[in-house]
N, C-alpha and C positions, 0 to 999 in steps of 0.2 A: 365355843358354843356351837351346837349342831345347827347347820344351815338347812332350813326348810324352804322349799320353793312354793310360792303362791301361784296356784294354777289359774288364777284370774287376772292378777296384776301383770301387765306387760304382754300378755298373750291374747286375752280376749279384748273386745272392743269397749269394755267398761260398762256394758249394758247387756240385758238378757236377750235382746232381739237378734236372732240369727237369720242371715239372709239366704238368698237362693243358692249360693255356693255350698252351704251346709246341706241344703235340700238335695242337691245333686250328689254330694258325697254319700248321704244316707241311702240314696237309691243304688249307687254303685257298690257300696259295701254290702247291702242286702243282696244284690244281684250276684256278687262274688260268692258269698256264703251259701245262698240258695242253690246255685248251680253245682257247687262241689258237694253239698249234702246229698242231693239227688243222685248224682253220678257215682259217688263213692259208696253210698249205701247200696245202690243197685249192683255195683261191682261185687261187693262182698256177699250180698244176699243171693246173687246168681252164681257165685263162685267162679265167675268168668275172669280168667287171668290175662285175657287179651286187652290190648289198648284199643277199645272200641271207638267208634265215631262219637258216641255219647260222652265217653270219658275225655276224649281229645277236645271236643268242643267246650265241655265244662272246665277243663284245665286252662284253656286259653282265656275263657271269660273270668275264671276265678282269679288268675294272676293279673291280667291286664286291667280289670275294673277296679280292684283294690289299689293297684299302683297308681292308676289315673285318678282315683278318688282321693288319694293322699295329696295330689296336686291342688285340688279344690279345698281340702281341709287346711293345708298350710297357707294357701293364698288368702283364706278368710281370717287368719290371725292378724292381730293388730301389728305385730312385729314378726313377720314370717321368717326373716333371716335368723331369728333366734329360736326357731322351732327345735333345734338340736338339744336345747337345754331341757326340754320336756322328756327327751329320750334318756337322759342320764340322771334325772332327779325324779324320784317317785315318792308319792304320798298316798299310801294305800287306804287312807280314810277318804280319799277323793274318788268319786265315780269316774271322772275324766282321767285321772292318773291310772286307774285300773284298766280303763279302755286303751290307753296308750301302750301299756304293757302287753295287753292281749294282741293289739295290732302289730306290735313289734315282733311277736312270735308268729302271728298268722301269716304275714307277708312272706317270710322265708319258707314257710310250709307250702304256700301256694306255688312258689317257685320250684320247690322240690317235686311236687306233683306234676307241674308243667313239664319239667325235664324228663320225668319217667314216662309220662303219658305220650309225649311227642318225641320219644327217643329216636325212632327211625327217621322222622322228618328233620330233626336237628342234625343228626349225623350226616344225612344225605346233603343237607344244605352246606355244611362246612367242608365236606369231602369232595362233592362233585360240582356244586354251584359256584362257590367262591374259592374253593381249593386252598383252605388254610389248614394244613395238616396238624400244626401244633395245637390249635384250638380244638380241632376234631379229637385229637388224642387225649387232651386234658378233659374234655367233656365226657368222653367215653369212660375214663377212669372215675370221674365224679358220679356219673349215672350208674355205673356198675356197683359202686359203694352204696349209693342210695337204695338200689334194688335189694340189697341184702336186708335192709330194714324197712322195706316197703309196707308191709302190713301195719307196722307200728306207726310209721309216718302218716299213713292214710287214716288210721284210727284217730290219732291226735288231731289231724286236720279236720276231720268231721266234728270233733269236740269244739275246736276253736271257731269253726265256721258257724256253729250254732251260737256260740258266745258272741261273735261279731254281729250276727243278725239281731240277736236280742239286746245286745249292749246299746245299740243306737236308740232303742226304745227306752232303756233304763236311763240313758244320759239325759234325755229331755223330760223324763217323768219325775226327776228329782226337783223340778221347778215347782215348788209347793204353792206358789202364788197363782198358778194357772190351773184351774180345775180340769180343763180339757186335756191337759198334758199329765197332770199329777194323778195317774190312775194305773193300777196293776195290769190293766188290759193292754197297755201300750207295748211293753216288751214282746208279748205274745203276738200282737198284731204286726209288729215289725218283723218278727221271725216268719210269720205266715206270708206276709206280703213280699218278703225277701225271697221266699221259695217261689212265689208266683213270678217275680221278676227273673229269677234264675232259670226257671223252666222256659219262660218265653224267650229269653235271650239265647239259650242253648238251642231251641228249635229254630230260631232265625239263623243263627250262625252255621248250623250243621245241616240245613235243608239241602244244599247242593251236594254235600258229602253223602247224605242218605240216598239220594237218587242214583249216585254212582255205585255205592256199596250198601245196598239195602239190608244185607244179611248181618252187617256189623254195627247196625245202629238201631236202637230200640225206640223208634218213633212212636209206636203205640203206647209205650210206657208214659212218655211225656204228655201225650194226648189224654190219657186216662187220669194222670195226676192233676192236670190243670183245673178240672171241675171240682173235685173235693177241696182243693186249695182255695179256689175262688169262693166256694160255699163257706169255708171257715173264715175267710177274710170278711165276707158280708156279715156273718154271725158275730164276729168280734166287733165290727163297727156298730152293729145293732146293740150289742151289750154296752158299748161305750156311751151311746146315745141314751139308752135306758138308765144307766147309772147317773147321768146328768139330770135327766127328767125327774128321777126319784130322789135326788140328793138334796143337799142343803141349799140355802138361798144363793150362795156363790156359784154352786154347780149349776143351778137352774139358769142363772144369769149367763153362764158360759155357753148355754144352748143358743145364744144369739149368734154365735159363729156360724150356725147352720141356716140362719134366717137371711134371705137375700135382701130384705128390707132394712136390715141393720148391719150387715157385714158384706163387704165386697168379696171376701174370701169364700163366702157361701157359694158363689158361682163356680169357683174352682172345685168345690166338693161335688155339687150336683151335676155340673157339666163335665168335669175332668174325671172324677172318681166313679160316679154312678153312670153318667152317660157314655163316656169313652171307655173307661176301664172295665166296666161290667156290661154295659148295654151293647156295645159293638160286638164283642165276642159271642155273647149269648144270642144276639139277633142273627148273626151270620151262621152260627152252628145249628140253630134250632128253628128258625122261622122261614128259611128259604129253600128247604129241601135238601136231600142227600147230596146232590151234585154240587151245590154251592158249598155245603158244609165241608166237603172233602177236596175242595179246589185249592190250588196254590195261593190264589188271592186271599181266601179266607185264612189260611195258615199265616201268611205274612201280616194281613190286616189285624188278626186277633193278637198276634205277638206284639206288634207295635202298639196296639191299643192298650194291652196289659201294661207295658212299660210306661206309657204315658199316664195310665191310671195310677200306678204306684208312685210316679213322680208327683202327680197332682195330690195324692194323699199325703206325702211327706211335706210338700209345700203348704198345703192347707193346715196341717197340724202345727207347723212352725209359725206361720203368720197368723192364722185364725186363733190358734191356741194361745198365743202371746198377746193378742189384742184384747181379750176379755179375761180379766183376772182380778185378784185382790190388790187394790192400790192403797 
């Protein structure tokens, strides 16, 4: 008899409530995908074949955040030591199983992009810093092989980066008992907020590099991208709220998640998402003059605020969305 794995039994906690570790994973996965989408699309659009500061920063974020995020994802499992079973048993009628397959392909792709983008730094580290010639030789061979297929690797990476960003929204949108989560807007919202997190993280990581090598880093691009992305994020959240207000009785009841008199998670939305995530960057860039808007303080404060806002949005949707549903 064919053995089929149950993707809830033994791996989940036996209930639908997902905690803060899943929220952190959702932010890190979105950040990884968002950073690589922007950098790789920019690379091919500009036809720039150099390993720019933008690409290097995005490659570091893309690989490190998804790898670190997997630690939180596995730690949240009821039986984390058996996570490997999910990697060898697939049920493609399950959204979670499809996501595991996508992540299993995406992580090696981010590593390949990382090796190619930081080729000079990696070779220098093993050749002159720690002087391990064997590792240096092997990495040189691997990187040279990867570079032969670089356009194809980067194209596939863009595709899976989009999949990973949107998938996190699909994963929780299939919870049909919770109207705040069970909406077609959620995957798009997660994709756009992932772009916001990726742009913010890339700006923060590469700020020092940009000051040293301003000609090799497109700071202006990231600065121009953040506002359309933020506008789209606000628009999608507004669409989500309108769909609840105009929906059926269960959807209208789910609006209680935004009401501070009925839900403690509403403070996370209005304070974390609206106040910190949107309010701080907008205020610093548009209310205090040109000097403040272009200062280093504003750049760092806006980036950190955006990341905190995306984290608040993920946690609000997880906790607030699962608090009010059909029971």
